[in-house]
LORO-688546 format. One record per residue: residue number from 1; residue in three letters; x, y, z of N, C-alpha, C in turn. Coordinates in nm, 3 decimals, padded with zeros to 5 digits. Layout:
<sites>
SITE   zaro   vofi       n_X       n_Y       n_Z      ca_X      ca_Y      ca_Z       c_X       c_Y       c_Z
SITE    NUM    ala         X         Y         Z         X         Y         Z         X         Y         Z
...
</sites>
This chain:
<sites>
SITE   zaro   vofi       n_X       n_Y       n_Z      ca_X      ca_Y      ca_Z       c_X       c_Y       c_Z
SITE      1    met    13.397    14.402    40.088    13.340    14.345    39.969    13.197    14.393    39.948
SITE      2    arg    13.122    14.406    40.058    12.983    14.448    40.048    12.971    14.590    39.993
SITE      3    pro    13.051    14.689    40.037    13.042    14.823    39.978    13.075    14.822    39.828
SITE      4    phe    13.164    14.736    39.787    13.201    14.727    39.646    13.081    14.678    39.563
SITE      5    ile    13.007    14.581    39.611    12.889    14.528    39.541    12.779    14.633    39.535
SITE      6    ile    12.761    14.706    39.643    12.661    14.813    39.644    12.700    14.922    39.546
SITE      7    leu    12.825    14.958    39.539    12.872    15.060    39.446    12.852    15.015    39.301
SITE      8    ile    12.885    14.891    39.271    12.868    14.839    39.135    12.719    14.834    39.097
SITE      9    ser    12.633    14.788    39.187    12.490    14.779    39.156    12.429    14.918    39.137
SITE     10    ala    12.472    15.016    39.215    12.424    15.153    39.199    12.469    15.209    39.064
SITE     11    phe    12.592    15.182    39.025    12.645    15.228    38.897    12.565    15.168    38.782
SITE     12    leu    12.536    15.039    38.787    12.460    14.974    38.682    12.315    15.024    38.678
SITE     13    leu    12.259    15.050    38.793    12.121    15.097    38.799    12.106    15.232    38.730
SITE     14    phe    12.197    15.323    38.754    12.186    15.456    38.695    12.244    15.465    38.555
SITE     15    asn    12.334    15.379    38.521    12.401    15.387    38.392    12.328    15.312    38.282
SITE     16    leu    12.259    15.205    38.314    12.195    15.122    38.213    12.044    15.140    38.210
SITE     17    ser    11.995    15.255    38.249    11.851    15.274    38.258    11.786    15.298    38.122
SITE     18    ser    11.862    15.340    38.019    11.802    15.369    37.890    11.898    15.333    37.779
SITE     19    cys    11.842    15.284    37.671    11.922    15.251    37.553    11.917    15.362    37.450
SITE     20    ala    11.834    15.461    37.470    11.820    15.570    37.374    11.945    15.657    37.376
SITE     21    thr    11.996    15.684    37.258    12.113    15.768    37.248    12.081    15.905    37.191
SITE     22    his    11.970    15.915    37.117    11.934    16.042    37.055    11.783    16.054    37.049
SITE     23    val    11.730    16.164    37.097    11.586    16.186    37.096    11.558    16.311    37.016
SITE     24    thr    11.466    16.300    36.919    11.427    16.417    36.840    11.281    16.446    36.866
SITE     25    arg    11.248    16.572    36.855    11.110    16.614    36.874    11.063    16.686    36.749
SITE     26    arg    10.944    16.652    36.706    10.885    16.721    36.592    10.823    16.850    36.639
SITE     27    pro    10.830    16.955    36.557    10.761    17.077    36.596    10.610    17.055    36.591
SITE     28    val    10.540    17.114    36.683    10.396    17.098    36.690    10.332    17.184    36.581
SITE     29    ala    10.246    17.123    36.501    10.179    17.196    36.393    10.071    17.286    36.452
SITE     30    lys    10.060    17.405    36.397    09.955    17.496    36.440    09.828    17.461    36.363
SITE     31    val    09.725    17.431    36.436    09.598    17.392    36.375    09.496    17.501    36.402
SITE     32    thr    09.433    17.547    36.294    09.328    17.647    36.307    09.194    17.577    36.300
SITE     33    val    09.112    17.598    36.400    08.980    17.536    36.405    08.876    17.642    36.373
SITE     34    val    08.792    17.612    36.274    08.682    17.701    36.237    08.556    17.641    36.297
SITE     35    glu    08.488    17.717    36.382    08.373    17.662    36.453    08.251    17.642    36.363
SITE     36    thr    08.223    17.737    36.277    08.109    17.724    36.185    08.155    17.756    36.044
SITE     37    pro    08.114    17.675    35.946    08.153    17.703    35.807    08.070    17.818    35.750
SITE     38    pro    08.121    17.882    35.644    08.041    17.988    35.581    07.922    17.927    35.505
SITE     39    arg    07.833    18.011    35.461    07.712    17.963    35.395    07.740    17.896    35.260
SITE     40    his    07.846    17.933    35.194    07.871    17.885    35.058    07.962    17.761    35.054
SITE     41    tyr    07.970    17.684    35.161    08.055    17.564    35.159    07.989    17.455    35.075
SITE     42    lys    08.073    17.361    35.028    08.024    17.247    34.952    08.076    17.120    35.017
SITE     43    ile    07.993    17.016    35.016    08.035    16.886    35.068    08.086    16.805    34.949
SITE     44    val    08.210    16.757    34.960    08.270    16.677    34.854    08.315    16.543    34.913
SITE     45    thr    08.318    16.441    34.829    08.364    16.309    34.871    08.492    16.278    34.795
SITE     46    val    08.599    16.251    34.868    08.728    16.217    34.810    08.771    16.083    34.868
SITE     47    lys    08.789    15.983    34.781    08.829    15.847    34.822    08.737    15.792    34.931
SITE     48    gly    08.608    15.818    34.917    08.510    15.765    35.010    08.497    15.841    35.141
SITE     49    lys    08.569    15.949    35.156    08.562    16.027    35.280    08.497    16.162    35.252
SITE     50    arg    08.424    16.211    35.350    08.349    16.335    35.336    08.432    16.454    35.383
SITE     51    tyr    08.442    16.555    35.296    08.513    16.679    35.329    08.424    16.797    35.297
SITE     52    tyr    08.453    16.907    35.362    08.382    17.032    35.337    08.479    17.123    35.263
SITE     53    phe    08.432    17.186    35.156    08.520    17.266    35.070    08.470    17.409    35.064
SITE     54    trp    08.559    17.502    35.099    08.534    17.643    35.078    08.665    17.717    35.082
SITE     55    asn    08.669    17.831    35.016    08.787    17.918    35.013    08.909    17.844    34.956
SITE     56    gly    08.886    17.747    34.866    08.998    17.676    34.802    09.066    17.572    34.890
SITE     57    lys    09.008    17.539    35.003    09.069    17.442    35.095    08.966    17.336    35.136
SITE     58    his    09.017    17.218    35.170    08.933    17.111    35.220    08.938    17.110    35.373
SITE     59    tyr    08.824    17.089    35.434    08.813    17.087    35.579    08.750    16.955    35.621
SITE     60    lys    08.786    16.909    35.739    08.728    16.789    35.795    08.655    16.828    35.924
SITE     61    lys    08.537    16.771    35.943    08.458    16.803    36.061    08.509    16.725    36.181
SITE     62    thr    08.531    16.794    36.292    08.575    16.732    36.417    08.481    16.776    36.528
SITE     63    arg    08.506    16.729    36.649    08.422    16.767    36.763    08.432    16.917    36.793
SITE     64    arg    08.549    16.971    36.771    08.572    17.113    36.804    08.530    17.208    36.692
SITE     65    gly    08.518    17.156    36.570    08.484    17.240    36.457    08.541    17.181    36.329
SITE     66    phe    08.582    17.266    36.237    08.635    17.223    36.109    08.784    17.253    36.102
SITE     67    val    08.863    17.155    36.055    09.008    17.166    36.051    09.054    17.149    35.907
SITE     68    val    09.151    17.231    35.864    09.205    17.223    35.729    09.285    17.094    35.715
SITE     69    val    09.263    17.020    35.604    09.335    16.897    35.578    09.386    16.898    35.435
SITE     70    arg    09.491    16.817    35.410    09.537    16.795    35.274    09.465    16.673    35.219
SITE     71    val    09.422    16.684    35.096    09.352    16.571    35.034    09.441    16.510    34.929
</sites>
């Protein structure tokens, strides 16, 4: 009887460890960081937030540099 209980408990331990049936992963977005902006950049405010604008794109200042964002 004891081996039967051990077998059942081992089966439940390994079989009921997760309820997830399907896991999806998003592709990682490639982010280009610009360390210094060009001389002709403009500071714009959109919805109360500060963005840097040059070359037809909006950039946000981060610790590493400037990152392209959608506004």
